[in-house]
PyMOL Python script that loads the backbone (N, CA, C, O; Angstrom):
from pymol import cmd

cmd.read_pdbstr("""\
ATOM      1  N   UNK A   1      76.756  94.015  60.237  1.00  0.00           N
ATOM      2  CA  UNK A   1      76.672  95.357  60.743  1.00  0.00           C
ATOM      3  C   UNK A   1      75.477  95.510  61.693  1.00  0.00           C
ATOM      4  O   UNK A   1      75.562  96.208  62.704  1.00  0.00           O
ATOM      5  N   UNK A   2      74.363  94.848  61.354  1.00  0.00           N
ATOM      6  CA  UNK A   2      73.182  94.952  62.201  1.00  0.00           C
ATOM      7  C   UNK A   2      73.418  94.303  63.561  1.00  0.00           C
ATOM      8  O   UNK A   2      72.908  94.790  64.570  1.00  0.00           O
ATOM      9  N   UNK A   3      74.173  93.224  63.604  1.00  0.00           N
ATOM     10  CA  UNK A   3      74.469  92.563  64.879  1.00  0.00           C
ATOM     11  C   UNK A   3      75.250  93.502  65.789  1.00  0.00           C
ATOM     12  O   UNK A   3      74.995  93.560  66.992  1.00  0.00           O
ATOM     13  N   UNK A   4      76.186  94.227  65.225  1.00  0.00           N
ATOM     14  CA  UNK A   4      76.994  95.159  66.009  1.00  0.00           C
ATOM     15  C   UNK A   4      76.126  96.285  66.571  1.00  0.00           C
ATOM     16  O   UNK A   4      76.309  96.685  67.720  1.00  0.00           O
ATOM     17  N   UNK A   5      75.219  96.780  65.806  1.00  0.00           N
ATOM     18  CA  UNK A   5      74.342  97.862  66.259  1.00  0.00           C
ATOM     19  C   UNK A   5      73.456  97.381  67.399  1.00  0.00           C
ATOM     20  O   UNK A   5      73.161  98.165  68.301  1.00  0.00           O
ATOM     21  N   UNK A   6      73.022  96.135  67.395  1.00  0.00           N
ATOM     22  CA  UNK A   6      72.182  95.605  68.457  1.00  0.00           C
ATOM     23  C   UNK A   6      72.978  95.320  69.732  1.00  0.00           C
ATOM     24  O   UNK A   6      72.450  95.465  70.834  1.00  0.00           O
ATOM     25  N   UNK A   7      74.211  94.927  69.593  1.00  0.00           N
ATOM     26  CA  UNK A   7      75.031  94.564  70.743  1.00  0.00           C
ATOM     27  C   UNK A   7      75.613  95.808  71.425  1.00  0.00           C
ATOM     28  O   UNK A   7      75.772  95.808  72.646  1.00  0.00           O
ATOM     29  N   UNK A   8      75.929  96.849  70.686  1.00  0.00           N
ATOM     30  CA  UNK A   8      76.548  98.051  71.246  1.00  0.00           C
ATOM     31  C   UNK A   8      75.723  98.685  72.363  1.00  0.00           C
ATOM     32  O   UNK A   8      76.301  99.065  73.382  1.00  0.00           O
ATOM     33  N   UNK A   9      74.387  98.820  72.225  1.00  0.00           N
ATOM     34  CA  UNK A   9      73.614  99.399  73.336  1.00  0.00           C
ATOM     35  C   UNK A   9      73.665  98.544  74.600  1.00  0.00           C
ATOM     36  O   UNK A   9      73.554  99.075  75.704  1.00  0.00           O
ATOM     37  N   UNK A  10      73.830  97.244  74.456  1.00  0.00           N
ATOM     38  CA  UNK A  10      73.934  96.381  75.637  1.00  0.00           C
ATOM     39  C   UNK A  10      75.185  96.697  76.446  1.00  0.00           C
ATOM     40  O   UNK A  10      75.151  96.688  77.676  1.00  0.00           O
ATOM     41  N   UNK A  11      76.275  96.973  75.766  1.00  0.00           N
ATOM     42  CA  UNK A  11      77.509  97.333  76.473  1.00  0.00           C
ATOM     43  C   UNK A  11      77.341  98.650  77.224  1.00  0.00           C
ATOM     44  O   UNK A  11      77.821  98.794  78.348  1.00  0.00           O
ATOM     45  N   UNK A  12      76.673  99.590  76.614  1.00  0.00           N
ATOM     46  CA  UNK A  12      76.465 100.879  77.259  1.00  0.00           C
ATOM     47  C   UNK A  12      75.567 100.755  78.486  1.00  0.00           C
ATOM     48  O   UNK A  12      75.797 101.429  79.490  1.00  0.00           O
ATOM     49  N   UNK A  13      74.549  99.903  78.416  1.00  0.00           N
ATOM     50  CA  UNK A  13      73.652  99.700  79.548  1.00  0.00           C
ATOM     51  C   UNK A  13      74.404  99.051  80.699  1.00  0.00           C
ATOM     52  O   UNK A  13      74.207  99.418  81.857  1.00  0.00           O
ATOM     53  N   UNK A  14      75.262  98.089  80.388  1.00  0.00           N
ATOM     54  CA  UNK A  14      76.019  97.395  81.433  1.00  0.00           C
ATOM     55  C   UNK A  14      76.958  98.362  82.142  1.00  0.00           C
ATOM     56  O   UNK A  14      77.116  98.275  83.360  1.00  0.00           O
ATOM     57  N   UNK A  15      77.572  99.259  81.428  1.00  0.00           N
ATOM     58  CA  UNK A  15      78.499 100.218  82.039  1.00  0.00           C
ATOM     59  C   UNK A  15      77.745 101.234  82.890  1.00  0.00           C
ATOM     60  O   UNK A  15      78.233 101.647  83.941  1.00  0.00           O
ATOM     61  N   UNK A  16      76.584 101.629  82.451  1.00  0.00           N
ATOM     62  CA  UNK A  16      75.847 102.665  83.154  1.00  0.00           C
ATOM     63  C   UNK A  16      75.191 102.156  84.432  1.00  0.00           C
ATOM     64  O   UNK A  16      74.856 102.952  85.309  1.00  0.00           O
ATOM     65  N   UNK A  17      75.000 100.843  84.552  1.00  0.00           N
ATOM     66  CA  UNK A  17      74.306 100.326  85.727  1.00  0.00           C
ATOM     67  C   UNK A  17      75.200 100.249  86.965  1.00  0.00           C
ATOM     68  O   UNK A  17      74.683 100.194  88.081  1.00  0.00           O
ATOM     69  N   UNK A  18      76.508 100.243  86.805  1.00  0.00           N
ATOM     70  CA  UNK A  18      77.416 100.178  87.951  1.00  0.00           C
ATOM     71  C   UNK A  18      77.732 101.595  88.432  1.00  0.00           C
ATOM     72  O   UNK A  18      77.960 102.490  87.617  1.00  0.00           O
ATOM     73  N   UNK A  19      77.746 101.801  89.742  1.00  0.00           N
ATOM     74  CA  UNK A  19      78.082 103.148  90.238  1.00  0.00           C
ATOM     75  C   UNK A  19      79.555 103.463  89.981  1.00  0.00           C
ATOM     76  O   UNK A  19      80.423 102.597  90.093  1.00  0.00           O
ATOM     77  N   UNK A  20      79.799 104.663  89.650  1.00  0.00           N
ATOM     78  CA  UNK A  20      81.158 105.109  89.372  1.00  0.00           C
ATOM     79  C   UNK A  20      81.677 105.820  90.613  1.00  0.00           C
ATOM     80  O   UNK A  20      81.062 106.766  91.106  1.00  0.00           O
ATOM     81  N   UNK A  21      82.807 105.354  91.108  1.00  0.00           N
ATOM     82  CA  UNK A  21      83.431 105.958  92.282  1.00  0.00           C
ATOM     83  C   UNK A  21      84.637 106.749  91.808  1.00  0.00           C
ATOM     84  O   UNK A  21      85.559 106.202  91.202  1.00  0.00           O
ATOM     85  N   UNK A  22      84.617 108.020  92.087  1.00  0.00           N
ATOM     86  CA  UNK A  22      85.725 108.882  91.700  1.00  0.00           C
ATOM     87  C   UNK A  22      86.439 109.314  92.972  1.00  0.00           C
ATOM     88  O   UNK A  22      85.835 109.882  93.882  1.00  0.00           O
ATOM     89  N   UNK A  23      87.709 109.040  93.015  1.00  0.00           N
ATOM     90  CA  UNK A  23      88.514 109.445  94.174  1.00  0.00           C
ATOM     91  C   UNK A  23      89.615 110.371  93.701  1.00  0.00           C
ATOM     92  O   UNK A  23      90.208 110.185  92.639  1.00  0.00           O
ATOM     93  N   UNK A  24      89.859 111.343  94.499  1.00  0.00           N
ATOM     94  CA  UNK A  24      90.994 112.193  94.182  1.00  0.00           C
ATOM     95  C   UNK A  24      92.027 112.009  95.277  1.00  0.00           C
ATOM     96  O   UNK A  24      91.718 112.032  96.468  1.00  0.00           O
ATOM     97  N   UNK A  25      93.232 111.831  94.851  1.00  0.00           N
ATOM     98  CA  UNK A  25      94.330 111.642  95.790  1.00  0.00           C
ATOM     99  C   UNK A  25      95.162 112.907  95.784  1.00  0.00           C
ATOM    100  O   UNK A  25      95.591 113.388  94.735  1.00  0.00           O
ATOM    101  N   UNK A  26      95.376 113.426  96.954  1.00  0.00           N
ATOM    102  CA  UNK A  26      96.174 114.634  97.073  1.00  0.00           C
ATOM    103  C   UNK A  26      97.417 114.301  97.873  1.00  0.00           C
ATOM    104  O   UNK A  26      97.330 113.810  98.999  1.00  0.00           O
ATOM    105  N   UNK A  27      98.557 114.567  97.298  1.00  0.00           N
ATOM    106  CA  UNK A  27      99.829 114.338  97.983  1.00  0.00           C
ATOM    107  C   UNK A  27     100.378 115.670  98.442  1.00  0.00           C
ATOM    108  O   UNK A  27     100.345 116.665  97.717  1.00  0.00           O
ATOM    109  N   UNK A  28     100.873 115.665  99.639  1.00  0.00           N
ATOM    110  CA  UNK A  28     101.434 116.889 100.193  1.00  0.00           C
ATOM    111  C   UNK A  28     102.821 116.581 100.717  1.00  0.00           C
ATOM    112  O   UNK A  28     103.005 115.637 101.486  1.00  0.00           O
ATOM    113  N   UNK A  29     103.780 117.361 100.310  1.00  0.00           N
ATOM    114  CA  UNK A  29     105.155 117.177 100.760  1.00  0.00           C
ATOM    115  C   UNK A  29     105.341 117.960 102.047  1.00  0.00           C
ATOM    116  O   UNK A  29     105.063 119.158 102.111  1.00  0.00           O
ATOM    117  N   UNK A  30     105.813 117.267 103.067  1.00  0.00           N
ATOM    118  CA  UNK A  30     106.030 117.895 104.364  1.00  0.00           C
ATOM    119  C   UNK A  30     107.537 117.954 104.598  1.00  0.00           C
ATOM    120  O   UNK A  30     108.214 116.928 104.663  1.00  0.00           O
ATOM    121  N   UNK A  31     108.035 119.158 104.720  1.00  0.00           N
ATOM    122  CA  UNK A  31     109.466 119.329 104.958  1.00  0.00           C
ATOM    123  C   UNK A  31     109.701 119.748 106.409  1.00  0.00           C
ATOM    124  O   UNK A  31     109.144 120.743 106.872  1.00  0.00           O
ATOM    125  N   UNK A  32     110.516 118.992 107.109  1.00  0.00           N
ATOM    126  CA  UNK A  32     110.855 119.369 108.484  1.00  0.00           C
ATOM    127  C   UNK A  32     111.713 120.632 108.501  1.00  0.00           C
ATOM    128  O   UNK A  32     112.305 121.029 107.498  1.00  0.00           O
ATOM    129  N   UNK A  33     111.751 121.235 109.665  1.00  0.00           N
ATOM    130  CA  UNK A  33     112.587 122.423 109.823  1.00  0.00           C
ATOM    131  C   UNK A  33     114.054 122.036 109.675  1.00  0.00           C
ATOM    132  O   UNK A  33     114.455 120.919 110.002  1.00  0.00           O
ATOM    133  N   UNK A  34     114.824 122.959 109.188  1.00  0.00           N
ATOM    134  CA  UNK A  34     116.250 122.713 108.965  1.00  0.00           C
ATOM    135  C   UNK A  34     116.971 122.376 110.278  1.00  0.00           C
ATOM    136  O   UNK A  34     117.950 121.630 110.274  1.00  0.00           O
ATOM    137  N   UNK A  35     116.490 122.920 111.390  1.00  0.00           N
ATOM    138  CA  UNK A  35     117.136 122.670 112.682  1.00  0.00           C
ATOM    139  C   UNK A  35     117.025 121.211 113.112  1.00  0.00           C
ATOM    140  O   UNK A  35     117.772 120.765 113.983  1.00  0.00           O
ATOM    141  N   UNK A  36     116.094 120.459 112.507  1.00  0.00           N
ATOM    142  CA  UNK A  36     115.949 119.052 112.865  1.00  0.00           C
ATOM    143  C   UNK A  36     117.050 118.189 112.262  1.00  0.00           C
ATOM    144  O   UNK A  36     117.259 117.056 112.694  1.00  0.00           O
ATOM    145  N   UNK A  37     117.741 118.712 111.281  1.00  0.00           N
ATOM    146  CA  UNK A  37     118.826 117.968 110.637  1.00  0.00           C
ATOM    147  C   UNK A  37     120.156 118.358 111.292  1.00  0.00           C
ATOM    148  O   UNK A  37     121.046 118.899 110.636  1.00  0.00           O
ATOM    149  N   UNK A  38     120.278 118.081 112.569  1.00  0.00           N
ATOM    150  CA  UNK A  38     121.458 118.509 113.315  1.00  0.00           C
ATOM    151  C   UNK A  38     122.264 117.298 113.738  1.00  0.00           C
ATOM    152  O   UNK A  38     121.983 116.684 114.768  1.00  0.00           O
ATOM    153  N   UNK A  39     123.268 116.952 112.941  1.00  0.00           N
ATOM    154  CA  UNK A  39     124.189 115.865 113.284  1.00  0.00           C
ATOM    155  C   UNK A  39     125.612 116.387 113.123  1.00  0.00           C
ATOM    156  O   UNK A  39     126.203 116.275 112.050  1.00  0.00           O
ATOM    157  N   UNK A  40     126.160 116.960 114.198  1.00  0.00           N
ATOM    158  CA  UNK A  40     127.509 117.530 114.099  1.00  0.00           C
ATOM    159  C   UNK A  40     128.562 116.447 113.870  1.00  0.00           C
ATOM    160  O   UNK A  40     128.419 115.307 114.312  1.00  0.00           O
ATOM    161  N   UNK A  41     129.584 116.826 113.190  1.00  0.00           N
ATOM    162  CA  UNK A  41     130.700 115.905 112.922  1.00  0.00           C
ATOM    163  C   UNK A  41     131.996 116.548 113.393  1.00  0.00           C
ATOM    164  O   UNK A  41     132.057 117.748 113.663  1.00  0.00           O
ATOM    165  N   UNK A  42     133.004 115.735 113.480  1.00  0.00           N
ATOM    166  CA  UNK A  42     134.339 116.237 113.811  1.00  0.00           C
ATOM    167  C   UNK A  42     134.982 116.650 112.501  1.00  0.00           C
ATOM    168  O   UNK A  42     135.154 115.825 111.602  1.00  0.00           O
ATOM    169  N   UNK A  43     135.338 117.918 112.387  1.00  0.00           N
ATOM    170  CA  UNK A  43     135.869 118.446 111.128  1.00  0.00           C
ATOM    171  C   UNK A  43     137.180 117.766 110.742  1.00  0.00           C
ATOM    172  O   UNK A  43     137.371 117.381 109.589  1.00  0.00           O
ATOM    173  N   UNK A  44     138.055 117.626 111.687  1.00  0.00           N
ATOM    174  CA  UNK A  44     139.328 116.951 111.405  1.00  0.00           C
ATOM    175  C   UNK A  44     139.835 116.301 112.688  1.00  0.00           C
ATOM    176  O   UNK A  44     139.742 116.857 113.782  1.00  0.00           O
ATOM    177  N   UNK A  45     140.360 115.131 112.508  1.00  0.00           N
ATOM    178  CA  UNK A  45     140.900 114.400 113.659  1.00  0.00           C
ATOM    179  C   UNK A  45     142.355 114.802 113.864  1.00  0.00           C
ATOM    180  O   UNK A  45     143.081 115.059 112.904  1.00  0.00           O
ATOM    181  N   UNK A  46     142.767 114.853 115.116  1.00  0.00           N
ATOM    182  CA  UNK A  46     144.170 115.183 115.383  1.00  0.00           C
ATOM    183  C   UNK A  46     145.092 114.060 114.884  1.00  0.00           C
ATOM    184  O   UNK A  46     144.663 112.928 114.660  1.00  0.00           O
ATOM    185  N   UNK A  47     146.327 114.404 114.725  1.00  0.00           N
ATOM    186  CA  UNK A  47     147.328 113.417 114.285  1.00  0.00           C
ATOM    187  C   UNK A  47     147.416 112.309 115.326  1.00  0.00           C
ATOM    188  O   UNK A  47     147.687 112.577 116.496  1.00  0.00           O
ATOM    189  N   UNK A  48     147.197 111.099 114.921  1.00  0.00           N
ATOM    190  CA  UNK A  48     147.126 109.981 115.870  1.00  0.00           C
ATOM    191  C   UNK A  48     148.473 109.646 116.516  1.00  0.00           C
ATOM    192  O   UNK A  48     148.515 109.133 117.634  1.00  0.00           O
ATOM    193  N   UNK A  49     149.546 109.928 115.830  1.00  0.00           N
ATOM    194  CA  UNK A  49     150.865 109.591 116.395  1.00  0.00           C
ATOM    195  C   UNK A  49     151.248 110.494 117.555  1.00  0.00           C
ATOM    196  O   UNK A  49     152.030 110.099 118.419  1.00  0.00           O
ATOM    197  N   UNK A  50     150.707 111.694 117.580  1.00  0.00           N
ATOM    198  CA  UNK A  50     151.110 112.661 118.612  1.00  0.00           C
ATOM    199  C   UNK A  50     150.014 112.925 119.638  1.00  0.00           C
ATOM    200  O   UNK A  50     150.136 113.846 120.446  1.00  0.00           O
ATOM    201  N   UNK A  51     148.952 112.136 119.617  1.00  0.00           N
ATOM    202  CA  UNK A  51     147.847 112.351 120.556  1.00  0.00           C
ATOM    203  C   UNK A  51     148.265 112.047 121.990  1.00  0.00           C
ATOM    204  O   UNK A  51     148.945 111.060 122.269  1.00  0.00           O
ATOM    205  N   UNK A  52     147.844 112.910 122.868  1.00  0.00           N
ATOM    206  CA  UNK A  52     148.060 112.639 124.290  1.00  0.00           C
ATOM    207  C   UNK A  52     146.782 111.999 124.843  1.00  0.00           C
ATOM    208  O   UNK A  52     145.744 111.980 124.181  1.00  0.00           O
ATOM    209  N   UNK A  53     146.879 111.491 126.039  1.00  0.00           N
ATOM    210  CA  UNK A  53     145.707 110.880 126.681  1.00  0.00           C
ATOM    211  C   UNK A  53     144.578 111.896 126.863  1.00  0.00           C
ATOM    212  O   UNK A  53     143.406 111.551 126.717  1.00  0.00           O
ATOM    213  N   UNK A  54     144.918 113.126 127.177  1.00  0.00           N
ATOM    214  CA  UNK A  54     143.918 114.171 127.362  1.00  0.00           C
ATOM    215  C   UNK A  54     143.214 114.463 126.035  1.00  0.00           C
ATOM    216  O   UNK A  54     141.996 114.638 126.011  1.00  0.00           O
ATOM    217  N   UNK A  55     143.956 114.517 124.947  1.00  0.00           N
ATOM    218  CA  UNK A  55     143.356 114.766 123.634  1.00  0.00           C
ATOM    219  C   UNK A  55     142.429 113.615 123.217  1.00  0.00           C
ATOM    220  O   UNK A  55     141.375 113.853 122.627  1.00  0.00           O
ATOM    221  N   UNK A  56     142.815 112.388 123.517  1.00  0.00           N
ATOM    222  CA  UNK A  56     141.967 111.235 123.218  1.00  0.00           C
ATOM    223  C   UNK A  56     140.673 111.327 124.029  1.00  0.00           C
ATOM    224  O   UNK A  56     139.583 111.093 123.508  1.00  0.00           O
ATOM    225  N   UNK A  57     140.811 111.668 125.298  1.00  0.00           N
ATOM    226  CA  UNK A  57     139.631 111.783 126.151  1.00  0.00           C
ATOM    227  C   UNK A  57     138.701 112.886 125.645  1.00  0.00           C
ATOM    228  O   UNK A  57     137.485 112.702 125.604  1.00  0.00           O
ATOM    229  N   UNK A  58     139.264 114.021 125.262  1.00  0.00           N
ATOM    230  CA  UNK A  58     138.442 115.123 124.728  1.00  0.00           C
ATOM    231  C   UNK A  58     137.744 114.717 123.430  1.00  0.00           C
ATOM    232  O   UNK A  58     136.584 115.061 123.204  1.00  0.00           O
ATOM    233  N   UNK A  59     138.462 113.985 122.585  1.00  0.00           N
ATOM    234  CA  UNK A  59     137.878 113.530 121.327  1.00  0.00           C
ATOM    235  C   UNK A  59     136.724 112.563 121.586  1.00  0.00           C
ATOM    236  O   UNK A  59     135.687 112.640 120.926  1.00  0.00           O
ATOM    237  N   UNK A  60     136.901 111.661 122.537  1.00  0.00           N
ATOM    238  CA  UNK A  60     135.833 110.710 122.877  1.00  0.00           C
ATOM    239  C   UNK A  60     134.613 111.454 123.415  1.00  0.00           C
ATOM    240  O   UNK A  60     133.481 111.134 123.055  1.00  0.00           O
ATOM    241  N   UNK A  61     134.841 112.433 124.266  1.00  0.00           N
ATOM    242  CA  UNK A  61     133.727 113.224 124.813  1.00  0.00           C
ATOM    243  C   UNK A  61     133.020 113.977 123.690  1.00  0.00           C
ATOM    244  O   UNK A  61     131.790 114.029 123.654  1.00  0.00           O
ATOM    245  N   UNK A  62     133.793 114.559 122.775  1.00  0.00           N
ATOM    246  CA  UNK A  62     133.188 115.292 121.667  1.00  0.00           C
ATOM    247  C   UNK A  62     132.369 114.350 120.781  1.00  0.00           C
ATOM    248  O   UNK A  62     131.257 114.694 120.381  1.00  0.00           O
ATOM    249  N   UNK A  63     132.902 113.176 120.475  1.00  0.00           N
ATOM    250  CA  UNK A  63     132.166 112.208 119.662  1.00  0.00           C
ATOM    251  C   UNK A  63     130.891 111.747 120.367  1.00  0.00           C
ATOM    252  O   UNK A  63     129.852 111.581 119.728  1.00  0.00           O
ATOM    253  N   UNK A  64     130.966 111.547 121.655  1.00  0.00           N
ATOM    254  CA  UNK A  64     129.800 111.143 122.432  1.00  0.00           C
ATOM    255  C   UNK A  64     128.719 112.231 122.401  1.00  0.00           C
ATOM    256  O   UNK A  64     127.539 111.943 122.204  1.00  0.00           O
ATOM    257  N   UNK A  65     129.143 113.485 122.598  1.00  0.00           N
ATOM    258  CA  UNK A  65     128.191 114.599 122.565  1.00  0.00           C
ATOM    259  C   UNK A  65     127.565 114.754 121.175  1.00  0.00           C
ATOM    260  O   UNK A  65     126.364 114.996 121.054  1.00  0.00           O
ATOM    261  N   UNK A  66     128.384 114.612 120.129  1.00  0.00           N
ATOM    262  CA  UNK A  66     127.861 114.689 118.764  1.00  0.00           C
ATOM    263  C   UNK A  66     126.846 113.577 118.512  1.00  0.00           C
ATOM    264  O   UNK A  66     125.809 113.801 117.886  1.00  0.00           O
ATOM    265  N   UNK A  67     127.151 112.385 119.002  1.00  0.00           N
ATOM    266  CA  UNK A  67     126.236 111.259 118.827  1.00  0.00           C
ATOM    267  C   UNK A  67     124.907 111.516 119.548  1.00  0.00           C
ATOM    268  O   UNK A  67     123.839 111.227 119.009  1.00  0.00           O
ATOM    269  N   UNK A  68     124.979 112.051 120.747  1.00  0.00           N
ATOM    270  CA  UNK A  68     123.763 112.356 121.512  1.00  0.00           C
ATOM    271  C   UNK A  68     122.921 113.413 120.794  1.00  0.00           C
ATOM    272  O   UNK A  68     121.702 113.277 120.697  1.00  0.00           O
ATOM    273  N   UNK A  69     123.564 114.452 120.298  1.00  0.00           N
ATOM    274  CA  UNK A  69     122.858 115.505 119.567  1.00  0.00           C
ATOM    275  C   UNK A  69     122.193 114.938 118.316  1.00  0.00           C
ATOM    276  O   UNK A  69     121.039 115.249 118.024  1.00  0.00           O
ATOM    277  N   UNK A  70     122.917 114.118 117.592  1.00  0.00           N
ATOM    278  CA  UNK A  70     122.382 113.535 116.363  1.00  0.00           C
ATOM    279  C   UNK A  70     121.218 112.592 116.672  1.00  0.00           C
ATOM    280  O   UNK A  70     120.197 112.621 115.985  1.00  0.00           O
ATOM    281  N   UNK A  71     121.364 111.773 117.684  1.00  0.00           N
ATOM    282  CA  UNK A  71     120.289 110.846 118.076  1.00  0.00           C
ATOM    283  C   UNK A  71     119.031 111.625 118.462  1.00  0.00           C
ATOM    284  O   UNK A  71     117.928 111.255 118.059  1.00  0.00           O
ATOM    285  N   UNK A  72     119.187 112.693 119.235  1.00  0.00           N
ATOM    286  CA  UNK A  72     118.035 113.521 119.610  1.00  0.00           C
ATOM    287  C   UNK A  72     117.389 114.162 118.383  1.00  0.00           C
ATOM    288  O   UNK A  72     116.164 114.252 118.301  1.00  0.00           O
ATOM    289  N   UNK A  73     118.203 114.604 117.439  1.00  0.00           N
ATOM    290  CA  UNK A  73     117.676 115.198 116.211  1.00  0.00           C
ATOM    291  C   UNK A  73     116.899 114.166 115.398  1.00  0.00           C
ATOM    292  O   UNK A  73     115.823 114.464 114.880  1.00  0.00           O
ATOM    293  N   UNK A  74     117.436 112.965 115.287  1.00  0.00           N
ATOM    294  CA  UNK A  74     116.758 111.917 114.524  1.00  0.00           C
ATOM    295  C   UNK A  74     115.449 111.503 115.203  1.00  0.00           C
ATOM    296  O   UNK A  74     114.464 111.216 114.523  1.00  0.00           O
ATOM    297  N   UNK A  75     115.434 111.472 116.520  1.00  0.00           N
ATOM    298  CA  UNK A  75     114.189 111.156 117.242  1.00  0.00           C
ATOM    299  C   UNK A  75     113.138 112.243 117.010  1.00  0.00           C
ATOM    300  O   UNK A  75     111.963 111.940 116.803  1.00  0.00           O
ATOM    301  N   UNK A  76     113.560 113.502 117.043  1.00  0.00           N
ATOM    302  CA  UNK A  76     112.636 114.612 116.775  1.00  0.00           C
ATOM    303  C   UNK A  76     112.112 114.541 115.345  1.00  0.00           C
ATOM    304  O   UNK A  76     110.928 114.768 115.097  1.00  0.00           O
ATOM    305  N   UNK A  77     112.990 114.229 114.421  1.00  0.00           N
ATOM    306  CA  UNK A  77     112.603 114.105 113.026  1.00  0.00           C
ATOM    307  C   UNK A  77     111.612 112.955 112.834  1.00  0.00           C
ATOM    308  O   UNK A  77     110.632 113.091 112.103  1.00  0.00           O
ATOM    309  N   UNK A  78     111.869 111.839 113.486  1.00  0.00           N
ATOM    310  CA  UNK A  78     110.959 110.687 113.403  1.00  0.00           C
ATOM    311  C   UNK A  78     109.572 111.054 113.952  1.00  0.00           C
ATOM    312  O   UNK A  78     108.555 110.726 113.339  1.00  0.00           O
ATOM    313  N   UNK A  79     109.533 111.724 115.089  1.00  0.00           N
ATOM    314  CA  UNK A  79     108.253 112.141 115.672  1.00  0.00           C
ATOM    315  C   UNK A  79     107.517 113.107 114.746  1.00  0.00           C
ATOM    316  O   UNK A  79     106.304 112.999 114.567  1.00  0.00           O
ATOM    317  N   UNK A  80     108.248 114.043 114.162  1.00  0.00           N
ATOM    318  CA  UNK A  80     107.645 115.004 113.245  1.00  0.00           C
ATOM    319  C   UNK A  80     107.016 114.289 112.053  1.00  0.00           C
ATOM    320  O   UNK A  80     105.887 114.594 111.671  1.00  0.00           O
ATOM    321  N   UNK A  81     107.742 113.338 111.466  1.00  0.00           N
ATOM    322  CA  UNK A  81     107.238 112.626 110.297  1.00  0.00           C
ATOM    323  C   UNK A  81     106.071 111.707 110.652  1.00  0.00           C
ATOM    324  O   UNK A  81     105.135 111.566 109.865  1.00  0.00           O
ATOM    325  N   UNK A  82     106.118 111.083 111.823  1.00  0.00           N
ATOM    326  CA  UNK A  82     104.993 110.246 112.250  1.00  0.00           C
ATOM    327  C   UNK A  82     103.735 111.095 112.455  1.00  0.00           C
ATOM    328  O   UNK A  82     102.637 110.679 112.085  1.00  0.00           O
ATOM    329  N   UNK A  83     103.895 112.273 113.039  1.00  0.00           N
ATOM    330  CA  UNK A  83     102.749 113.180 113.218  1.00  0.00           C
ATOM    331  C   UNK A  83     102.210 113.649 111.867  1.00  0.00           C
ATOM    332  O   UNK A  83     100.997 113.736 111.677  1.00  0.00           O
ATOM    333  N   UNK A  84     103.104 113.949 110.939  1.00  0.00           N
ATOM    334  CA  UNK A  84     102.671 114.373 109.604  1.00  0.00           C
ATOM    335  C   UNK A  84     101.930 113.245 108.902  1.00  0.00           C
ATOM    336  O   UNK A  84     100.934 113.480 108.218  1.00  0.00           O
ATOM    337  N   UNK A  85     102.414 112.025 109.073  1.00  0.00           N
ATOM    338  CA  UNK A  85     101.746 110.870 108.466  1.00  0.00           C
ATOM    339  C   UNK A  85     100.352 110.676 109.062  1.00  0.00           C
ATOM    340  O   UNK A  85      99.386 110.458 108.332  1.00  0.00           O
ATOM    341  N   UNK A  86     100.251 110.757 110.383  1.00  0.00           N
ATOM    342  CA  UNK A  86      98.950 110.607 111.038  1.00  0.00           C
ATOM    343  C   UNK A  86      97.966 111.683 110.574  1.00  0.00           C
ATOM    344  O   UNK A  86      96.798 111.399 110.313  1.00  0.00           O
ATOM    345  N   UNK A  87      98.452 112.912 110.476  1.00  0.00           N
ATOM    346  CA  UNK A  87      97.597 114.012 110.032  1.00  0.00           C
ATOM    347  C   UNK A  87      97.126 113.788 108.594  1.00  0.00           C
ATOM    348  O   UNK A  87      95.954 114.001 108.282  1.00  0.00           O
ATOM    349  N   UNK A  88      98.034 113.362 107.725  1.00  0.00           N
ATOM    350  CA  UNK A  88      97.668 113.118 106.323  1.00  0.00           C
ATOM    351  C   UNK A  88      96.666 111.975 106.215  1.00  0.00           C
ATOM    352  O   UNK A  88      95.714 112.057 105.439  1.00  0.00           O
ATOM    353  N   UNK A  89      96.874 110.910 106.988  1.00  0.00           N
ATOM    354  CA  UNK A  89      95.943 109.787 106.959  1.00  0.00           C
ATOM    355  C   UNK A  89      94.576 110.195 107.483  1.00  0.00           C
ATOM    356  O   UNK A  89      93.552 109.765 106.951  1.00  0.00           O
ATOM    357  N   UNK A  90      94.554 111.018 108.519  1.00  0.00           N
ATOM    358  CA  UNK A  90      93.275 111.486 109.063  1.00  0.00           C
ATOM    359  C   UNK A  90      92.557 112.364 108.052  1.00  0.00           C
ATOM    360  O   UNK A  90      91.339 112.267 107.904  1.00  0.00           O
ATOM    361  N   UNK A  91      93.293 113.216 107.358  1.00  0.00           N
ATOM    362  CA  UNK A  91      92.688 114.069 106.331  1.00  0.00           C
ATOM    363  C   UNK A  91      92.155 113.231 105.171  1.00  0.00           C
ATOM    364  O   UNK A  91      91.107 113.546 104.606  1.00  0.00           O
ATOM    365  N   UNK A  92      92.872 112.166 104.815  1.00  0.00           N
ATOM    366  CA  UNK A  92      92.413 111.295 103.737  1.00  0.00           C
ATOM    367  C   UNK A  92      91.127 110.556 104.140  1.00  0.00           C
ATOM    368  O   UNK A  92      90.229 110.371 103.319  1.00  0.00           O
ATOM    369  N   UNK A  93      91.049 110.141 105.404  1.00  0.00           N
ATOM    370  CA  UNK A  93      89.851 109.434 105.855  1.00  0.00           C
ATOM    371  C   UNK A  93      88.656 110.373 105.901  1.00  0.00           C
ATOM    372  O   UNK A  93      87.537 109.959 105.597  1.00  0.00           O
ATOM    373  N   UNK A  94      88.869 111.626 106.274  1.00  0.00           N
ATOM    374  CA  UNK A  94      87.789 112.605 106.292  1.00  0.00           C
ATOM    375  C   UNK A  94      87.282 112.875 104.875  1.00  0.00           C
ATOM    376  O   UNK A  94      86.090 113.100 104.662  1.00  0.00           O
ATOM    377  N   UNK A  95      88.202 112.851 103.913  1.00  0.00           N
ATOM    378  CA  UNK A  95      87.813 113.110 102.517  1.00  0.00           C
ATOM    379  C   UNK A  95      87.018 111.955 101.934  1.00  0.00           C
ATOM    380  O   UNK A  95      86.206 112.147 101.028  1.00  0.00           O
ATOM    381  N   UNK A  96      87.250 110.749 102.454  1.00  0.00           N
ATOM    382  CA  UNK A  96      86.501 109.581 101.927  1.00  0.00           C
ATOM    383  C   UNK A  96      85.126 109.635 102.463  1.00  0.00           C
ATOM    384  O   UNK A  96      84.311 108.762 102.162  1.00  0.00           O
TER     385      UNK A  96
END
""", "prot")
cmd.dss("prot")
cmd.show_as("cartoon", "prot")
cmd.util.cbc("prot")
cmd.orient("prot")
């Protein structure tokens, strides 16, 4: 029992001599605007057996326009999230 009493203060001294670093991590959820999630779809395709050349051309144009709109939305969303990430990282570095 006496050996334990003599050794215990040594452990406490060893722990107290090292600096204690306390960090707080703050997570923040960033939600993009609903308008950034704009990927239009074709609600229903026309009957393929009765399609005319004009209807096929219109469908291709509509699909192309939808793809362009969706691509632009995804690019805007990517930029928004990259900016949010940069801002969060900068705030974390300032806190350190």
